[in-house]
C-alpha positions as CSV (number, residue, x, y, z in Angstrom):
1,M,2.4,23.2,-9.8
2,K,-0.4,25.8,-8.4
3,R,-2.2,23.5,-6.2
4,L,1.6,22.5,-4.5
5,A,2.6,25.7,-4.8
6,R,-0.8,27.1,-2.9
7,A,-0.7,24.5,-0.5
8,V,2.7,24.9,0.7
9,G,1.9,29.1,0.6
10,V,4.4,29.9,-2.6
11,T,4.3,30.6,-6.5
12,D,4.5,28.0,-8.6
13,A,7.7,29.9,-10.1
14,A,9.1,29.6,-6.5
15,L,8.6,26.1,-6.3
16,Y,11.1,25.8,-9.3
17,N,13.5,28.3,-7.7
18,H,14.5,25.4,-5.5
19,F,13.9,22.4,-7.5
20,G,15.4,21.5,-10.7
21,S,11.8,19.4,-12.4
22,K,8.4,19.0,-11.2
23,R,9.8,15.2,-10.7
24,E,12.3,16.7,-8.4
25,I,9.4,18.1,-6.4
26,L,7.3,15.2,-6.4
27,E,10.8,12.6,-5.0
28,A,11.3,15.0,-2.5
29,L,7.8,15.3,-1.0
30,Y,7.6,11.0,-1.7
31,E,10.6,11.3,0.4
32,E,9.5,13.6,3.6
33,R,5.9,12.5,3.8
34,G,6.9,8.9,4.1
35,F,6.3,6.4,1.5
36,Y,10.3,5.6,0.5
37,H,10.7,5.1,4.5
38,G,7.4,2.9,4.8
39,I,8.5,0.7,1.2
40,G,11.6,0.9,2.9
41,V,10.2,-0.7,6.2
42,L,8.1,-2.9,4.0
43,E,11.2,-4.2,2.5
44,H,13.1,-5.4,5.6
45,L,10.4,-7.3,7.5
46,T,11.4,-10.9,9.0
47,S,8.4,-13.7,9.3
48,G,8.3,-13.5,12.3
49,R,5.1,-13.0,12.9
50,P,2.1,-14.8,12.1
51,L,1.8,-14.4,8.7
52,E,-1.7,-13.5,8.9
53,R,-0.9,-10.8,12.2
54,Q,2.1,-9.8,10.0
55,L,-0.1,-8.7,7.1
56,V,-2.4,-7.5,8.9
57,L,-0.2,-4.9,10.8
58,T,1.2,-3.9,7.6
59,A,-2.0,-3.0,6.6
60,L,-2.1,-1.0,8.8
61,A,0.8,0.8,9.3
62,S,0.0,1.7,4.9
63,A,-3.7,2.9,6.1
64,D,-1.9,5.2,8.4
65,L,0.7,6.8,6.1
66,W,-2.8,7.2,4.3
67,A,-4.5,9.2,6.7
68,Q,-1.3,11.4,6.6
69,N,-0.8,12.1,3.1
70,S,-4.4,12.1,1.9
71,D,-4.2,14.8,0.2
72,F,-0.9,14.3,-1.4
73,L,-2.3,11.6,-2.5
74,R,-5.1,12.9,-4.3
75,I,-2.5,15.3,-5.9
76,V,-0.7,12.4,-7.3
77,F,-3.5,10.4,-8.5
78,S,-5.0,13.7,-9.9
79,E,-2.2,14.2,-11.9
80,V,-1.1,10.6,-13.1
81,L,-4.7,9.8,-14.2
82,A,-4.3,13.3,-16.5
83,G,-1.6,11.9,-18.4
84,D,1.6,13.9,-16.4
85,R,4.4,11.9,-17.3
86,S,6.8,12.9,-14.0
87,A,4.0,11.9,-11.4
88,R,3.2,8.1,-13.5
89,E,6.6,7.1,-13.8
90,L,7.0,8.0,-9.7
91,H,4.2,6.2,-9.2
92,G,4.9,3.3,-10.8
93,R,8.1,3.0,-9.2
94,I,6.2,3.1,-5.5
95,M,4.2,1.0,-6.8
96,D,7.3,-1.8,-8.4
97,R,9.3,-1.3,-4.8
98,W,5.7,-1.9,-3.1
99,H,5.0,-4.8,-5.5
100,A,8.5,-6.4,-4.3
101,G,8.6,-5.8,-0.8
102,M,5.1,-7.7,-0.8
103,R,6.4,-10.8,-3.0
104,R,10.0,-11.0,-0.8
105,L,7.8,-11.1,2.5
106,L,5.5,-13.6,1.3
107,S,8.6,-15.5,-0.2
108,L,10.0,-15.7,3.6
109,Y,6.1,-17.1,4.7
110,A,6.6,-19.6,2.1
111,A,9.7,-20.8,2.9
112,Q,8.9,-21.6,6.5
113,G,5.7,-24.0,4.6
114,T,3.0,-21.2,5.9
115,L,2.1,-20.6,2.5
116,E,2.3,-22.2,-1.3
117,V,5.1,-21.2,-3.4
118,D,3.4,-21.0,-6.2
119,D,0.9,-18.2,-5.0
120,V,3.8,-15.6,-4.0
121,E,3.4,-14.1,-7.3
122,R,-0.3,-13.8,-7.5
123,S,-0.8,-13.4,-4.1
124,S,1.6,-10.2,-3.3
125,G,0.0,-8.9,-6.6
126,A,-3.7,-9.6,-5.3
127,L,-2.8,-8.1,-1.8
128,V,-1.1,-5.0,-3.5
129,R,-3.9,-4.5,-5.4
130,L,-6.6,-4.9,-2.7
131,L,-4.7,-2.4,-0.3
132,L,-4.8,-0.3,-3.8
133,G,-7.9,-0.5,-4.2
134,T,-9.2,0.0,-0.6
135,M,-7.3,3.4,-0.1
136,V,-8.5,5.0,-3.7
137,E,-12.6,3.6,-2.9
138,K,-11.9,6.1,0.3
139,L,-10.3,8.5,-1.6
140,L,-13.2,9.1,-3.7
141,A,-15.8,8.5,-1.3
142,E,-14.4,11.2,1.1
143,P,-14.6,14.8,0.5
144,A,-11.0,16.6,-0.3
145,S,-9.8,19.0,2.4
146,D,-13.0,18.5,5.2
147,G,-9.6,18.3,7.4
148,A,-11.0,14.8,8.4
149,L,-7.9,11.7,8.0
150,P,-10.6,9.2,6.2
151,F,-8.3,5.9,7.0
152,S,-7.8,6.5,10.1
153,H,-11.6,5.9,11.2
154,A,-11.7,3.3,13.9
155,E,-14.4,1.9,11.2
156,F,-12.4,1.9,8.4
157,R,-9.3,0.6,10.5
158,Q,-11.4,-2.1,11.6
159,E,-13.2,-3.3,8.4
160,L,-9.4,-3.8,6.9
161,A,-8.1,-5.4,9.3
162,E,-11.0,-7.8,9.2
163,T,-10.8,-7.8,5.2
164,V,-6.8,-8.5,5.3
165,A,-7.1,-11.1,7.4
166,A,-10.0,-13.1,5.5
167,F,-7.1,-13.0,2.6
168,S,-4.8,-14.0,5.1
169,R,-6.9,-17.0,5.3
170,S,-7.2,-18.2,2.2
171,L,-3.4,-18.4,1.8
172,S,-3.0,-21.2,3.9
173,P,-1.7,-24.4,2.2
174,A,-4.0,-26.5,0.7
175,S,-4.0,-29.8,1.8
176,P,-1.9,-32.3,-0.1
177,A,-3.5,-34.5,-2.9
178,G,-5.3,-37.2,-1.7
179,T,-5.1,-36.2,1.6
180,L,-8.3,-36.2,3.9
181,S,-8.6,-33.0,6.5
182,A,-10.1,-34.1,9.9
183,S,-13.2,-32.6,9.5
184,Q,-13.5,-34.6,5.9
185,E,-12.5,-37.6,7.3
186,G,-15.3,-37.3,10.0
187,S,-17.4,-37.7,7.4
């Protein structure tokens, strides 16, 4: 709370004059910083684009959100790792919505036959973990508060797009059993 208060230029006691609890402060910050909006967008995406393109765009939109919130993410993760109950619960709610949004999106593509229906749960979970792991790895590798936005670097964005594109290609439906692909038929 002291770090948060210092970051906004007030005392930690002054924060509590405006908010009833740490939970209220964190909820307001998640809202103000665009996390609820970002999850809301994910929850309403359609399957109008090719799957690979949609997943890459979704990953890059996530990177934009992370870029705008690097210091906030460091604080939240520190609080979660330190065992703060409010931070852990709110982070859990964000993660639950992120997983549900990805599951819903991939279900739309499964309904079109773009990926196997049985793979939706596994694949959506794997994609969220891939994105979260990528974000945490970058946060840990970059010094805090140096003014740089590590998720905005062109190299990072290109690598993220290539990784998510490769993941997306791994989701294409398997050939039906007993059916040879064109390359197998020629062998």
